C-alpha positions in Angstrom: 14.5 2.6 -6.3 12.8 4.4 -9.2 14.8 2.2 -11.7 13.6 -1.0 -9.9 9.9 0.0 -10.0 10.1 1.1 -13.6 11.6 -2.4 -14.4 9.0 -4.1 -12.2 6.0 -2.5 -13.9 7.5 -3.0 -17.3 8.1 -6.7 -16.7 4.9 -7.5 -15.0 3.0 -6.4 -18.0 3.9 -9.7 -19.7 4.9 -11.9 -16.7 2.7 -15.0 -16.4 4.6 -16.1 -13.4 3.9 -12.9 -11.5 0.2 -13.0 -12.4 0.0 -16.6 -11.1 1.9 -15.5 -7.9 -0.6 -12.6 -7.2 -3.6 -14.8 -7.9 -2.5 -17.6 -5.6 -1.1 -15.4 -2.8 -3.4 -12.4 -2.7 -6.6 -13.9 -4.0 -6.7 -11.9 -7.2 -4.1 -10.7 -9.7 -4.0 -6.9 -9.1 -0.3 -6.7 -9.9 0.4 -6.3 -6.1 3.8 -5.3 -5.0 2.8 -4.5 -1.4 1.5 -6.8 1.3 -2.3 -6.4 1.1 -4.5 -9.3 0.1 -8.2 -9.2 -0.8 -9.1 -9.6 2.9 -7.2 -6.5 3.8 -8.6 -4.5 0.9 -12.1 -5.4 1.9 -11.4 -4.4 5.5 -10.2 -1.1 4.1 -13.5 -0.7 2.2 -15.6 -1.7 5.1 -13.9 0.7 7.6 -14.1 3.7 5.2 -17.6 2.7 3.9 -16.2 3.8 0.5 -19.2 4.6 -1.8 -20.2 6.4 -5.0 -20.6 9.6 -3.0 -16.9 9.7 -2.1 -13.9 11.2 -3.9 -10.8 9.4 -2.9 -7.1 9.5 -3.3 -5.0 6.3 -3.6 -1.5 7.4 -2.6 1.1 5.2 -4.3 -1.3 3.5 -6.7 1.3 1.7 -8.8 -0.3 0.7 -12.1 -3.8 1.2 -10.8 -5.0 -2.3 -10.7 -5.9 -2.1 -7.0 -7.3 1.4 -7.5 -9.5 0.0 -10.3 -10.7 -2.9 -8.1 -11.6 -0.5 -5.2 -13.5 1.6 -7.7 -15.3 -1.4 -9.3 -16.3 -2.6 -5.8 -17.6 0.7 -4.4 -18.4 3.0 -7.3 -16.2 5.7 -5.7 -14.4 8.4 -7.7 -10.7 7.7 -7.2 -7.5 9.5 -8.2 -4.4 7.4 -8.2 -1.0 9.0 -7.7 2.4 7.4 -8.2 5.9 8.5 -8.9 6.6 5.9 -11.6 5.5 7.3 -15.1 5.4 3.8 -16.6 3.0 2.6 -13.9 0.7 5.7 -14.4 0.8 5.2 -18.2 -0.4 1.6 -17.8 -3.1 2.7 -15.4 -4.4 5.3 -17.8 -4.3 2.9 -20.7 -6.2 0.1 -19.0 -8.9 2.2 -17.4 -9.6 4.6 -20.3 -13.2 3.4 -20.4 -13.7 4.2 -16.8 -12.2 7.7 -16.9 -15.4 9.2 -15.4 -14.5 7.6 -12.1 -10.8 6.9 -12.3 -8.0 9.5 -12.8 -4.3 8.7 -12.6 -1.5 11.2 -12.3 2.3 11.2 -11.7 3.3 12.7 -8.3 5.8 12.4 -5.6 4.8 11.7 -2.0 7.6 14.0 -0.9 6.4 16.9 -3.1 2.6 16.6 -2.8 0.7 19.2 -4.7 -2.9 18.5 -3.5 -5.7 21.0 -3.5 -7.0 21.7 0.0 -10.3 20.1 0.9 -10.5 18.1 -2.3 -11.0 14.5 -1.1 -13.4 12.7 1.2 -11.1 9.7 1.7 -7.3 9.2 1.4 -6.0 5.6 1.1 -2.4 4.6 1.6 -1.8 0.9 0.9 1.9 0.2 1.8 3.0 3.5 0.3 3.7 5.8 3.3 7.2 4.2 3.6 8.4 6.3 0.6 7.9 9.5 2.6 11.1 11.0 3.9 9.2 12.9 6.6 6.0 11.2 7.8 4.9 14.2 9.8 5.0 16.5 6.8 3.3 14.0 4.6 0.5 13.4 7.0 0.0 17.2 7.4 -0.3 17.6 3.6 -2.7 14.7 3.3 -4.9 16.0 6.2 -5.1 19.4 4.5 -6.4 17.8 1.3 -9.3 16.2 3.2 -12.7 17.8 3.3 -14.4 18.3 6.7 -15.1 15.0 8.3 -12.8 13.3 5.8 -11.1 10.0 6.4 -7.6 8.4 6.0 -7.0 4.7 6.0 -3.4 3.5 6.0 -2.1 -0.1 5.7 1.3 0.0 7.3 3.9 -2.4 8.6 6.8 -1.6 10.9 9.6 -4.0 11.9 13.3 -4.9 11.9 15.1 -4.9 8.6 17.5 -7.8 8.2 20.6 -5.5 8.3 19.6 -4.0 11.7 21.0 -5.9 14.7 18.1 -7.4 16.8 19.4 -5.7 19.9 19.4 -2.3 18.2 15.8 -2.4 17.1 13.4 -0.3 19.3 10.9 -3.1 20.1 8.7 -0.7 22.1 7.9 1.1 18.9 5.9 -1.9 17.6 2.9 -0.9 19.7 0.2 0.6 17.5 0.4 4.0 19.3 4.2 4.1 19.2 5.2 3.4 15.6 6.7 6.1 13.5 3.4 6.5 11.7 1.5 6.8 15.0 4.0 9.5 16.1 3.4 11.4 12.9 -0.4 11.2 13.3 -0.1 12.4 16.9 2.2 15.2 15.9 -0.6 16.4 13.6 -3.2 16.2 16.4 -5.0 13.3 14.7 -6.9 10.6 16.7 -6.8 7.1 15.2 -8.1 3.6 15.5 -6.1 0.5 14.6 -6.6 -3.1 13.5 -3.8 -5.5 14.2 -3.0 -7.5 11.1 0.3 -9.0 12.2 -1.0 -12.6 12.2 -2.4 -12.2 8.7 1.0 -10.7 7.6 2.8 -13.8 8.9 0.4 -16.2 7.2 0.7 -14.2 3.9 4.5 -14.4 4.1 4.4 -18.1 4.5 2.1 -18.4 1.5 4.4 -16.2 -0.5 7.4 -18.4 0.2 5.5 -21.5 -0.8 4.1 -20.2 -4.0 7.4 -18.5 -5.0 9.2 -21.8 -4.6 6.8 -23.5 -6.9 6.9 -20.7 -9.5 10.7 -20.2 -9.5 11.2 -22.2 -12.8 8.6 -19.9 -14.5 10.3 -16.7 -13.3 13.6 -18.1 -14.4 12.3 -19.0 -17.8 10.8 -15.6 -18.3 14.0 -13.8 -17.2 12.2 -12.1 -14.3 14.2 -13.6 -11.5 14.8 -10.0 -10.1 11.0 -10.0 -9.2 11.3 -13.5 -7.7 14.3 -12.5 -5.6 12.6 -9.3 -4.4 9.4 -10.9 -3.4 11.2 -13.8 -1.7 13.5 -11.5 0.2 10.4 -9.6 1.5 8.7 -12.8 2.6 11.7 -14.2 4.3 12.5 -10.9 6.1 8.9 -10.5 7.4 8.7 -14.1 8.5 11.9 -14.0 10.5 11.1 -10.6 12.0 7.6 -11.7 13.2 9.0 -15.0 14.6 11.5 -12.8 16.6 8.7 -10.6 17.8 10.1 -7.6 15.9 7.5 -6.8 13.3 3.9 -5.6 13.4 1.3 -4.7 10.8 -1.8 -2.4 11.3 -4.6 -0.7 9.5 -4.7 2.9 10.8 -8.0 4.7 10.4 -8.4 8.5 11.0 -11.5 10.6 10.7 -11.2 14.4 10.9 -13.4 16.1 13.5 -16.5 17.9 12.4 -15.7 21.7 12.0 -16.8 23.8 15.0 
């Protein structure tokens, strides 16, 4: 997995095809590898009311393009953390003039070393999947929040193509039954959710259409591994939603006031 993402971020530096793909599918080229378009990012900002008064963590920030966008839109101080050194190096290079509000560091979601009570907001945009133990990860993230702190997590859960349909636990698609919901509940955290499944399906259709049109460009660049990866995601999500075996949510958590 680490080799794939290193190759991905190295290749997208110069890939015109991927830039066009992101622009046409997500509404702006932020070198997206996840599933969040501008509409979802703006929902994230609206729900958290991210502002210049906040110090935030972007968990799994990739090369920082989304982090930078959130910072530019809100004025928040944001630390981006990712386990791919190449991605963090790019983020640091491209945001050097904004270092008073943007900090990027290499870190592993499974070995978090966060200072207690150091953030007002923690954002996870399609990154919690890399956790090997959601309950432990959520516990570590909650400890890093200041009193009355917030977490906002964009998260999808559904059947992977290699899992037989009859073996998938369909009941766990409910917002309060997903593996993430169980981890939040295990940590005593109360949450709100927004159902984004319909938007996820529409986005998957758009991805398939745009990728088909851009395939010759990916091929000419020698970046077909990106094309194949993005197309596989789109096809898998489309089929799972059509089968009623996939859901997408925004989870929002606010810690209780002390005392």
